[in-house]
Structures are given as C-alpha cells and as structure tokens.
PDB file of N, CA, C and O in Angstrom:
ATOM      1  N   MET A   1     129.024  66.414 109.088  1.00  0.00           N
ATOM      2  CA  MET A   1     127.196  65.163 108.686  1.00  0.00           C
ATOM      3  C   MET A   1     126.377  65.878 108.932  1.00  0.00           C
ATOM      4  O   MET A   1     126.098  66.376 110.023  1.00  0.00           O
ATOM      5  N   SER A   2     125.860  66.021 107.866  1.00  0.00           N
ATOM      6  CA  SER A   2     124.265  66.173 108.030  1.00  0.00           C
ATOM      7  C   SER A   2     122.914  65.557 108.043  1.00  0.00           C
ATOM      8  O   SER A   2     122.801  64.708 107.159  1.00  0.00           O
ATOM      9  N   ASN A   3     121.924  65.714 108.728  1.00  0.00           N
ATOM     10  CA  ASN A   3     120.906  64.511 108.676  1.00  0.00           C
ATOM     11  C   ASN A   3     119.825  65.035 108.096  1.00  0.00           C
ATOM     12  O   ASN A   3     119.703  66.259 108.044  1.00  0.00           O
ATOM     13  N   THR A   4     118.998  64.302 107.640  1.00  0.00           N
ATOM     14  CA  THR A   4     117.595  64.997 106.686  1.00  0.00           C
ATOM     15  C   THR A   4     116.494  64.911 108.096  1.00  0.00           C
ATOM     16  O   THR A   4     116.254  63.922 108.790  1.00  0.00           O
ATOM     17  N   VAL A   5     115.956  66.282 108.220  1.00  0.00           N
ATOM     18  CA  VAL A   5     114.813  66.397 108.839  1.00  0.00           C
ATOM     19  C   VAL A   5     113.543  66.452 108.520  1.00  0.00           C
ATOM     20  O   VAL A   5     113.426  67.557 107.990  1.00  0.00           O
ATOM     21  N   VAL A   6     112.212  65.782 108.518  1.00  0.00           N
ATOM     22  CA  VAL A   6     111.388  65.960 107.782  1.00  0.00           C
ATOM     23  C   VAL A   6     109.906  66.365 109.141  1.00  0.00           C
ATOM     24  O   VAL A   6     109.546  65.617 110.049  1.00  0.00           O
ATOM     25  N   LEU A   7     109.338  67.789 108.795  1.00  0.00           N
ATOM     26  CA  LEU A   7     108.282  67.986 109.836  1.00  0.00           C
ATOM     27  C   LEU A   7     107.278  68.343 109.400  1.00  0.00           C
ATOM     28  O   LEU A   7     107.280  69.057 108.398  1.00  0.00           O
ATOM     29  N   LYS A   8     106.065  67.945 110.033  1.00  0.00           N
ATOM     30  CA  LYS A   8     104.655  68.447 109.785  1.00  0.00           C
ATOM     31  C   LYS A   8     104.262  69.798 109.791  1.00  0.00           C
ATOM     32  O   LYS A   8     103.590  69.681 110.815  1.00  0.00           O
ATOM     33  N   VAL A   9     104.168  70.608 109.589  1.00  0.00           N
ATOM     34  CA  VAL A   9     103.619  72.353 109.529  1.00  0.00           C
ATOM     35  C   VAL A   9     102.202  72.299 108.942  1.00  0.00           C
ATOM     36  O   VAL A   9     101.813  71.885 107.850  1.00  0.00           O
ATOM     37  N   GLU A  10     101.518  72.855 110.014  1.00  0.00           N
ATOM     38  CA  GLU A  10     100.089  73.415 109.605  1.00  0.00           C
ATOM     39  C   GLU A  10     100.050  74.438 109.332  1.00  0.00           C
ATOM     40  O   GLU A  10     100.721  75.241 109.981  1.00  0.00           O
ATOM     41  N   GLY A  11      99.139  74.929 108.107  1.00  0.00           N
ATOM     42  CA  GLY A  11      98.768  76.531 108.184  1.00  0.00           C
ATOM     43  C   GLY A  11      99.628  77.375 106.566  1.00  0.00           C
ATOM     44  O   GLY A  11      99.627  78.545 106.184  1.00  0.00           O
ATOM     45  N   MET A  12     100.233  76.180 106.017  1.00  0.00           N
ATOM     46  CA  MET A  12     100.895  76.716 104.708  1.00  0.00           C
ATOM     47  C   MET A  12      99.569  76.209 103.724  1.00  0.00           C
ATOM     48  O   MET A  12      98.876  75.198 103.836  1.00  0.00           O
ATOM     49  N   SER A  13      99.512  77.221 102.811  1.00  0.00           N
ATOM     50  CA  SER A  13      98.418  76.644 102.058  1.00  0.00           C
ATOM     51  C   SER A  13      98.640  77.483 100.116  1.00  0.00           C
ATOM     52  O   SER A  13      97.860  77.273  99.188  1.00  0.00           O
ATOM     53  N   CYS A  14      99.685  78.220 100.064  1.00  0.00           N
ATOM     54  CA  CYS A  14     100.112  79.073  98.806  1.00  0.00           C
ATOM     55  C   CYS A  14     101.492  78.863  98.679  1.00  0.00           C
ATOM     56  O   CYS A  14     102.226  78.190  99.403  1.00  0.00           O
ATOM     57  N   ASN A  15     101.772  79.538  97.642  1.00  0.00           N
ATOM     58  CA  ASN A  15     103.440  79.209  97.397  1.00  0.00           C
ATOM     59  C   ASN A  15     103.887  80.635  98.044  1.00  0.00           C
ATOM     60  O   ASN A  15     105.067  80.897  97.815  1.00  0.00           O
ATOM     61  N   ASN A  16     103.198  81.587  98.787  1.00  0.00           N
ATOM     62  CA  ASN A  16     103.691  82.624  99.545  1.00  0.00           C
ATOM     63  C   ASN A  16     104.394  81.756 100.728  1.00  0.00           C
ATOM     64  O   ASN A  16     105.615  81.728 100.879  1.00  0.00           O
ATOM     65  N   CYS A  17     103.400  80.994 101.612  1.00  0.00           N
ATOM     66  CA  CYS A  17     103.778  80.001 102.527  1.00  0.00           C
ATOM     67  C   CYS A  17     105.123  79.551 102.415  1.00  0.00           C
ATOM     68  O   CYS A  17     106.026  79.864 103.190  1.00  0.00           O
ATOM     69  N   VAL A  18     105.234  78.748 101.348  1.00  0.00           N
ATOM     70  CA  VAL A  18     106.528  78.131 100.926  1.00  0.00           C
ATOM     71  C   VAL A  18     107.966  79.035 101.107  1.00  0.00           C
ATOM     72  O   VAL A  18     109.052  78.697 101.578  1.00  0.00           O
ATOM     73  N   LYS A  19     107.543  80.223 100.578  1.00  0.00           N
ATOM     74  CA  LYS A  19     108.607  81.212 100.701  1.00  0.00           C
ATOM     75  C   LYS A  19     108.778  81.625 102.086  1.00  0.00           C
ATOM     76  O   LYS A  19     109.882  81.906 102.554  1.00  0.00           O
ATOM     77  N   HIS A  20     107.628  81.666 102.781  1.00  0.00           N
ATOM     78  CA  HIS A  20     107.892  82.196 104.084  1.00  0.00           C
ATOM     79  C   HIS A  20     108.619  81.353 105.238  1.00  0.00           C
ATOM     80  O   HIS A  20     109.387  81.832 106.072  1.00  0.00           O
ATOM     81  N   VAL A  21     108.288  80.189 105.147  1.00  0.00           N
ATOM     82  CA  VAL A  21     109.014  78.811 105.453  1.00  0.00           C
ATOM     83  C   VAL A  21     110.379  78.594 105.100  1.00  0.00           C
ATOM     84  O   VAL A  21     111.160  77.944 105.795  1.00  0.00           O
ATOM     85  N   THR A  22     110.659  79.133 104.030  1.00  0.00           N
ATOM     86  CA  THR A  22     112.182  78.420 103.319  1.00  0.00           C
ATOM     87  C   THR A  22     113.030  79.347 104.156  1.00  0.00           C
ATOM     88  O   THR A  22     113.976  78.999 104.863  1.00  0.00           O
ATOM     89  N   VAL A  23     112.446  80.896 103.940  1.00  0.00           N
ATOM     90  CA  VAL A  23     113.328  82.270 104.223  1.00  0.00           C
ATOM     91  C   VAL A  23     113.571  82.281 105.612  1.00  0.00           C
ATOM     92  O   VAL A  23     114.520  82.847 106.155  1.00  0.00           O
ATOM     93  N   ALA A  24     112.696  81.646 106.157  1.00  0.00           N
ATOM     94  CA  ALA A  24     112.704  81.251 107.787  1.00  0.00           C
ATOM     95  C   ALA A  24     114.297  80.357 108.332  1.00  0.00           C
ATOM     96  O   ALA A  24     115.165  80.602 109.170  1.00  0.00           O
ATOM     97  N   LEU A  25     114.068  79.305 107.382  1.00  0.00           N
ATOM     98  CA  LEU A  25     114.895  78.074 107.869  1.00  0.00           C
ATOM     99  C   LEU A  25     116.501  78.302 107.069  1.00  0.00           C
ATOM    100  O   LEU A  25     117.566  77.777 107.396  1.00  0.00           O
ATOM    101  N   GLU A  26     116.179  79.478 105.680  1.00  0.00           N
ATOM    102  CA  GLU A  26     117.634  79.935 105.178  1.00  0.00           C
ATOM    103  C   GLU A  26     118.311  80.750 106.445  1.00  0.00           C
ATOM    104  O   GLU A  26     119.539  80.801 106.523  1.00  0.00           O
ATOM    105  N   GLU A  27     117.477  81.382 107.430  1.00  0.00           N
ATOM    106  CA  GLU A  27     118.450  82.395 107.706  1.00  0.00           C
ATOM    107  C   GLU A  27     119.203  81.477 109.256  1.00  0.00           C
ATOM    108  O   GLU A  27     119.995  81.987 110.048  1.00  0.00           O
ATOM    109  N   LEU A  28     118.781  80.387 109.299  1.00  0.00           N
ATOM    110  CA  LEU A  28     119.315  79.719 110.440  1.00  0.00           C
ATOM    111  C   LEU A  28     120.926  78.802 109.986  1.00  0.00           C
ATOM    112  O   LEU A  28     121.227  78.454 108.844  1.00  0.00           O
ATOM    113  N   PRO A  29     121.713  78.591 111.181  1.00  0.00           N
ATOM    114  CA  PRO A  29     123.102  77.990 110.832  1.00  0.00           C
ATOM    115  C   PRO A  29     122.319  76.502 110.256  1.00  0.00           C
ATOM    116  O   PRO A  29     121.215  76.067 110.586  1.00  0.00           O
ATOM    117  N   GLY A  30     123.270  75.949 109.336  1.00  0.00           N
ATOM    118  CA  GLY A  30     123.631  74.494 109.097  1.00  0.00           C
ATOM    119  C   GLY A  30     122.341  74.296 108.346  1.00  0.00           C
ATOM    120  O   GLY A  30     122.154  73.083 108.443  1.00  0.00           O
ATOM    121  N   ILE A  31     121.364  74.798 107.663  1.00  0.00           N
ATOM    122  CA  ILE A  31     120.310  74.591 107.233  1.00  0.00           C
ATOM    123  C   ILE A  31     120.315  74.507 105.657  1.00  0.00           C
ATOM    124  O   ILE A  31     120.784  75.470 105.050  1.00  0.00           O
ATOM    125  N   SER A  32     119.813  73.394 104.925  1.00  0.00           N
ATOM    126  CA  SER A  32     120.289  73.535 103.638  1.00  0.00           C
ATOM    127  C   SER A  32     119.487  72.529 102.823  1.00  0.00           C
ATOM    128  O   SER A  32     119.073  71.593 103.508  1.00  0.00           O
ATOM    129  N   GLU A  33     119.102  72.478 101.283  1.00  0.00           N
ATOM    130  CA  GLU A  33     118.463  71.572 100.867  1.00  0.00           C
ATOM    131  C   GLU A  33     116.399  71.762 101.354  1.00  0.00           C
ATOM    132  O   GLU A  33     115.584  70.867 101.128  1.00  0.00           O
ATOM    133  N   ILE A  34     116.084  72.990 101.947  1.00  0.00           N
ATOM    134  CA  ILE A  34     115.107  73.127 101.946  1.00  0.00           C
ATOM    135  C   ILE A  34     113.794  72.639 100.845  1.00  0.00           C
ATOM    136  O   ILE A  34     113.718  73.344  99.838  1.00  0.00           O
ATOM    137  N   GLU A  35     112.806  71.544 100.955  1.00  0.00           N
ATOM    138  CA  GLU A  35     111.743  71.332 100.320  1.00  0.00           C
ATOM    139  C   GLU A  35     110.332  71.494 100.841  1.00  0.00           C
ATOM    140  O   GLU A  35     110.110  70.895 101.893  1.00  0.00           O
ATOM    141  N   VAL A  36     109.674  71.950 100.494  1.00  0.00           N
ATOM    142  CA  VAL A  36     108.426  72.589 101.037  1.00  0.00           C
ATOM    143  C   VAL A  36     107.495  71.820 100.465  1.00  0.00           C
ATOM    144  O   VAL A  36     107.696  71.785  99.251  1.00  0.00           O
ATOM    145  N   ASN A  37     106.213  70.948 100.913  1.00  0.00           N
ATOM    146  CA  ASN A  37     105.432  69.674 100.432  1.00  0.00           C
ATOM    147  C   ASN A  37     104.108  70.295 100.527  1.00  0.00           C
ATOM    148  O   ASN A  37     103.458  69.678 101.371  1.00  0.00           O
ATOM    149  N   LEU A  38     103.363  71.363  99.959  1.00  0.00           N
ATOM    150  CA  LEU A  38     101.942  71.868 100.313  1.00  0.00           C
ATOM    151  C   LEU A  38     101.115  70.805 100.677  1.00  0.00           C
ATOM    152  O   LEU A  38     100.774  70.684 101.854  1.00  0.00           O
ATOM    153  N   ALA A  39     100.720  69.959  99.757  1.00  0.00           N
ATOM    154  CA  ALA A  39     100.074  68.649  99.892  1.00  0.00           C
ATOM    155  C   ALA A  39      99.933  67.876 100.913  1.00  0.00           C
ATOM    156  O   ALA A  39      98.896  67.358 101.328  1.00  0.00           O
ATOM    157  N   GLU A  40     101.355  67.776 101.457  1.00  0.00           N
ATOM    158  CA  GLU A  40     101.461  66.745 102.608  1.00  0.00           C
ATOM    159  C   GLU A  40     101.364  67.995 103.983  1.00  0.00           C
ATOM    160  O   GLU A  40     101.146  67.797 105.178  1.00  0.00           O
ATOM    161  N   ALA A  41     101.539  68.883 103.476  1.00  0.00           N
ATOM    162  CA  ALA A  41     101.854  69.690 104.995  1.00  0.00           C
ATOM    163  C   ALA A  41     103.332  69.385 105.384  1.00  0.00           C
ATOM    164  O   ALA A  41     103.729  69.447 106.548  1.00  0.00           O
ATOM    165  N   LYS A  42     104.089  69.063 104.353  1.00  0.00           N
ATOM    166  CA  LYS A  42     105.484  68.993 105.173  1.00  0.00           C
ATOM    167  C   LYS A  42     106.757  69.835 104.676  1.00  0.00           C
ATOM    168  O   LYS A  42     106.787  70.260 103.521  1.00  0.00           O
ATOM    169  N   VAL A  43     107.978  70.101 105.721  1.00  0.00           N
ATOM    170  CA  VAL A  43     108.956  70.879 105.299  1.00  0.00           C
ATOM    171  C   VAL A  43     110.058  69.642 105.602  1.00  0.00           C
ATOM    172  O   VAL A  43     110.115  69.115 106.713  1.00  0.00           O
ATOM    173  N   SER A  44     110.902  69.250 104.513  1.00  0.00           N
ATOM    174  CA  SER A  44     112.099  68.495 104.745  1.00  0.00           C
ATOM    175  C   SER A  44     113.259  69.468 104.508  1.00  0.00           C
ATOM    176  O   SER A  44     113.172  70.311 103.616  1.00  0.00           O
ATOM    177  N   PHE A  45     114.476  69.357 105.385  1.00  0.00           N
ATOM    178  CA  PHE A  45     115.538  69.928 105.028  1.00  0.00           C
ATOM    179  C   PHE A  45     116.880  69.165 105.228  1.00  0.00           C
ATOM    180  O   PHE A  45     116.835  67.973 105.535  1.00  0.00           O
ATOM    181  N   ARG A  46     118.259  69.902 105.042  1.00  0.00           N
ATOM    182  CA  ARG A  46     119.237  68.764 105.843  1.00  0.00           C
ATOM    183  C   ARG A  46     120.054  69.929 107.136  1.00  0.00           C
ATOM    184  O   ARG A  46     120.326  71.125 107.027  1.00  0.00           O
ATOM    185  N   THR A  47     120.174  69.380 107.805  1.00  0.00           N
ATOM    186  CA  THR A  47     120.831  69.881 108.761  1.00  0.00           C
ATOM    187  C   THR A  47     121.869  69.382 109.140  1.00  0.00           C
ATOM    188  O   THR A  47     121.969  68.158 109.056  1.00  0.00           O
ATOM    189  N   THR A  48     123.079  70.237 109.731  1.00  0.00           N
ATOM    190  CA  THR A  48     124.357  69.900 110.269  1.00  0.00           C
ATOM    191  C   THR A  48     124.163  70.014 112.092  1.00  0.00           C
ATOM    192  O   THR A  48     125.129  69.962 112.854  1.00  0.00           O
ATOM    193  N   GLY A  49     123.192  70.123 112.401  1.00  0.00           N
ATOM    194  CA  GLY A  49     123.302  70.125 113.962  1.00  0.00           C
ATOM    195  C   GLY A  49     123.446  71.999 114.585  1.00  0.00           C
ATOM    196  O   GLY A  49     123.143  72.342 115.728  1.00  0.00           O
ATOM    197  N   ALA A  50     123.936  72.886 113.566  1.00  0.00           N
ATOM    198  CA  ALA A  50     124.164  74.068 114.016  1.00  0.00           C
ATOM    199  C   ALA A  50     122.835  74.928 114.981  1.00  0.00           C
ATOM    200  O   ALA A  50     122.937  75.829 115.814  1.00  0.00           O
ATOM    201  N   ALA A  51     121.777  74.297 114.518  1.00  0.00           N
ATOM    202  CA  ALA A  51     120.723  75.040 114.810  1.00  0.00           C
ATOM    203  C   ALA A  51     119.779  73.894 115.513  1.00  0.00           C
ATOM    204  O   ALA A  51     119.399  72.845 114.992  1.00  0.00           O
ATOM    205  N   SER A  52     119.441  74.487 117.136  1.00  0.00           N
ATOM    206  CA  SER A  52     118.804  73.247 117.886  1.00  0.00           C
ATOM    207  C   SER A  52     117.223  73.266 117.146  1.00  0.00           C
ATOM    208  O   SER A  52     116.644  74.088 116.436  1.00  0.00           O
ATOM    209  N   GLU A  53     116.931  72.190 117.591  1.00  0.00           N
ATOM    210  CA  GLU A  53     115.229  71.875 117.037  1.00  0.00           C
ATOM    211  C   GLU A  53     114.525  72.923 117.744  1.00  0.00           C
ATOM    212  O   GLU A  53     113.538  73.296 117.110  1.00  0.00           O
ATOM    213  N   GLU A  54     114.719  73.600 118.980  1.00  0.00           N
ATOM    214  CA  GLU A  54     114.053  74.482 119.411  1.00  0.00           C
ATOM    215  C   GLU A  54     114.289  76.068 118.281  1.00  0.00           C
ATOM    216  O   GLU A  54     113.348  76.857 118.196  1.00  0.00           O
ATOM    217  N   GLN A  55     115.164  76.248 117.771  1.00  0.00           N
ATOM    218  CA  GLN A  55     115.512  77.471 117.189  1.00  0.00           C
ATOM    219  C   GLN A  55     114.827  76.875 115.612  1.00  0.00           C
ATOM    220  O   GLN A  55     115.213  77.572 114.674  1.00  0.00           O
ATOM    221  N   ILE A  56     114.282  76.201 115.373  1.00  0.00           N
ATOM    222  CA  ILE A  56     114.145  75.557 114.069  1.00  0.00           C
ATOM    223  C   ILE A  56     112.632  75.722 114.291  1.00  0.00           C
ATOM    224  O   ILE A  56     111.956  76.413 113.528  1.00  0.00           O
ATOM    225  N   GLN A  57     112.176  75.153 115.221  1.00  0.00           N
ATOM    226  CA  GLN A  57     110.726  75.109 115.426  1.00  0.00           C
ATOM    227  C   GLN A  57     110.233  76.900 115.577  1.00  0.00           C
ATOM    228  O   GLN A  57     109.441  77.550 114.894  1.00  0.00           O
ATOM    229  N   GLU A  58     110.920  77.226 116.539  1.00  0.00           N
ATOM    230  CA  GLU A  58     110.577  78.755 116.763  1.00  0.00           C
ATOM    231  C   GLU A  58     110.814  79.449 115.435  1.00  0.00           C
ATOM    232  O   GLU A  58     109.863  80.193 115.193  1.00  0.00           O
ATOM    233  N   ALA A  59     111.687  79.471 114.544  1.00  0.00           N
ATOM    234  CA  ALA A  59     111.881  80.122 112.749  1.00  0.00           C
ATOM    235  C   ALA A  59     110.310  79.896 112.432  1.00  0.00           C
ATOM    236  O   ALA A  59     109.478  80.796 112.321  1.00  0.00           O
ATOM    237  N   ILE A  60     110.086  78.551 112.312  1.00  0.00           N
ATOM    238  CA  ILE A  60     109.020  77.975 111.531  1.00  0.00           C
ATOM    239  C   ILE A  60     107.603  79.344 112.243  1.00  0.00           C
ATOM    240  O   ILE A  60     106.894  80.169 111.668  1.00  0.00           O
ATOM    241  N   GLU A  61     107.778  78.940 113.713  1.00  0.00           N
ATOM    242  CA  GLU A  61     106.261  79.418 114.355  1.00  0.00           C
ATOM    243  C   GLU A  61     106.266  81.078 113.956  1.00  0.00           C
ATOM    244  O   GLU A  61     105.259  81.655 113.547  1.00  0.00           O
ATOM    245  N   ASP A  62     107.492  81.685 114.136  1.00  0.00           N
ATOM    246  CA  ASP A  62     107.578  82.681 113.568  1.00  0.00           C
ATOM    247  C   ASP A  62     107.367  83.345 112.737  1.00  0.00           C
ATOM    248  O   ASP A  62     106.975  84.496 112.934  1.00  0.00           O
ATOM    249  N   ALA A  63     107.599  82.724 111.234  1.00  0.00           N
ATOM    250  CA  ALA A  63     106.924  82.864 110.078  1.00  0.00           C
ATOM    251  C   ALA A  63     105.458  83.189 110.101  1.00  0.00           C
ATOM    252  O   ALA A  63     104.912  84.030 109.388  1.00  0.00           O
ATOM    253  N   GLY A  64     104.747  82.242 111.217  1.00  0.00           N
ATOM    254  CA  GLY A  64     103.328  82.313 111.172  1.00  0.00           C
ATOM    255  C   GLY A  64     102.670  81.135 110.790  1.00  0.00           C
ATOM    256  O   GLY A  64     101.499  81.134 110.408  1.00  0.00           O
ATOM    257  N   TYR A  65     103.656  79.725 110.912  1.00  0.00           N
ATOM    258  CA  TYR A  65     102.884  78.029 110.991  1.00  0.00           C
ATOM    259  C   TYR A  65     103.017  77.231 112.121  1.00  0.00           C
ATOM    260  O   TYR A  65     103.864  77.606 112.932  1.00  0.00           O
ATOM    261  N   ASP A  66     102.304  76.088 112.405  1.00  0.00           N
ATOM    262  CA  ASP A  66     102.213  75.462 113.593  1.00  0.00           C
ATOM    263  C   ASP A  66     103.461  74.315 112.865  1.00  0.00           C
ATOM    264  O   ASP A  66     103.458  73.884 111.712  1.00  0.00           O
ATOM    265  N   VAL A  67     104.394  74.042 113.888  1.00  0.00           N
ATOM    266  CA  VAL A  67     105.059  72.602 113.708  1.00  0.00           C
ATOM    267  C   VAL A  67     104.081  71.869 114.644  1.00  0.00           C
ATOM    268  O   VAL A  67     103.757  72.216 115.779  1.00  0.00           O
ATOM    269  N   VAL A  68     103.616  70.646 113.861  1.00  0.00           N
ATOM    270  CA  VAL A  68     102.621  69.592 114.664  1.00  0.00           C
ATOM    271  C   VAL A  68     103.288  68.202 114.841  1.00  0.00           C
ATOM    272  O   VAL A  68     102.675  67.258 115.338  1.00  0.00           O
ATOM    273  N   GLY A  69     104.512  68.125 114.432  1.00  0.00           N
ATOM    274  CA  GLY A  69     105.073  66.591 114.640  1.00  0.00           C
ATOM    275  C   GLY A  69     106.055  66.571 113.195  1.00  0.00           C
ATOM    276  O   GLY A  69     106.101  67.341 112.236  1.00  0.00           O
ATOM    277  N   GLU A  70     106.907  65.136 113.579  1.00  0.00           N
ATOM    278  CA  GLU A  70     107.758  64.791 112.551  1.00  0.00           C
ATOM    279  C   GLU A  70     107.181  64.135 111.660  1.00  0.00           C
ATOM    280  O   GLU A  70     107.808  63.751 110.672  1.00  0.00           O
TER     281      GLU A  70
END
C-alpha cells in the first residue's frame, strides 16, 4: 500500500530544479509518481514507506532545496 505525500519545498525556480528534486527522490526506495509544481513550490509523490521522512527530507535538502512543511 502506498500513500501520497505533498511537501512544501523552497528554492525551486526552474526546470533544472525540478530535475534535481525528481532525481533525488527517484533514488530512494518506494518512491513513485513524483510531481513538482514550481508555481506552488510543492512536491508530491507516492511512497510505500520504505524511505523514512528523514531520508526524504535529507534527499531534497542534499539536492539544494529546503523542505518547509506539508
């Protein structure tokens, strides 16, 4: 079973940002259906729970962006 997660992410401004966040999340286990909305500064994805919330946040922050909420 998977859940949809939506995170507010600051610092994204272009298609390269979309790519960086998408690639960072794709490398984590159990993450799929990643969608980045630049206009709303949101990232949504489905997760099976194989990656912890901390791992997800760390992957986004390591890509250079700030997770600021849900």
